[in-house]
N, C-alpha and C positions, 0 to 999 in steps of 0.2 A: 495131651495138652497142645502140643506144638500145632496139632491140626486145629484145635480149637482157636488158638491165637491166629493161625492163618485165616481162619473163617472170619473172625472178627476185623482182621486188617482187610480183608477182601470187602466186607460189608462197609467198613468206614471209607474205603476208596470208592466203592460204588455210591455211597451217600454223597461223598464230596464231589463225585462226577456229576450227580443228580442235581447238586445244589449249585454247581458251576453252569450246568446246562440251564438251570431255571433263572440264574442271574443273567445269562446271555439272552434268554428269552425276555426277561423283565426289561433288560436294556433295550432290546430291539423293539419291544410294545412301546416303551416310553419315547424312543426315537421315533417311531412311527407316528405316536400320538401328538408329539411336539410338532412333527412336520405336518400333520394335518391340520392342527390348530394354527400353525404359522400360514399354511395356504389360506384357510378360512379367514384368518384376520387380514391377510392381503386381499382376498376376494371382497370382504366387507368394506375394507378401506377403499377399493376401487368403486364398489357400488355407492358408498356414502360421498366420495368426491363426485362422481357422475350425477347423483341426486342433488347434491348442493349446487353444482353448475346449472342444472336444469332449473332449479328453484329460483336461483339467481336470474337466469334468462327470463322465466315465467314472470318474475317480480319486475323486471325492467320492461316486459312488454305490457303488463298490467298498468304499471305506474305511468308509462307513456301515453297509453289509451286514455287513462283516467285523467292526466294532465291536459290532453288535447280536449276531452270531452268537457272539462271545467273551463278551459279556456274559451271553448265555443259558447258555452252558456254564458260565460261572463260577458262576451261580446254581444250575445242577444240581449242580455240585461242592459247593457250600456245602451244599445240601440233604443230599446223600449223606455229607458228613463230618459234619453235624450228626446224621444218623440213625446213622451208625456210632459216633460219640461216645456218644450215648445208649444204644446197644445194648451197647457196652463198659462203660459206667458200670453198666447193669443186670446184666450178666454179672459184673462185679467185685464188685457188692453181693451177688448170689446166692453167688458163690465166697466171699466173706469171711463171710457168714452161715454157709454150710455149713461152712467151716474152723472158725469159731468154736464152732459146735455141736459139731463133732467134738472139738475141743480141750477143751471144757467136759466132754464125755463121757468123754473120756480122762482128765482130771483127776479127776473123780468116780470113775471106775474106779481110778485110781493111790492116791486117797485110801481107798477101800475096801480096796484091796489092802494098803495100808500099815497101816491099822487092824487088818486081819486078821493081818498079819504081826506087829505089836506084840502082839496077843492071844495069838498062838501063841507068840511068844517070852516073854512074860510067864508063860505057862503052863509052858513048858520051863524057865524060869530059877526061877521062884518055885513052881511045882507048882500053881498055881490055875487 
């Protein structure tokens, strides 16, 4: 029986050593996994930071270009509107001048027609 007890004790020690070794291997695995995850997280953080900076730079370039384009377009529109306004004013002046001349000529004609009518009426009524 003492041999059997010694055998059990040896097996128990062997199992305990295996459990201890598995514990060490598990800790080593977890440590390696943690280190890999940490490195991946740092690489991802660097990538995201660079991506964010690049995106901000591209946004600045795009917004600057868009702003310049809109400003140029606004200047063209302002020039176009000024030219249109001047042309409209000139056409308005010409129209008003022509209308004024036409009305003046019409008023002179009406005055002459009225004078003629009075003379004819005076001759018809008074005989002179």
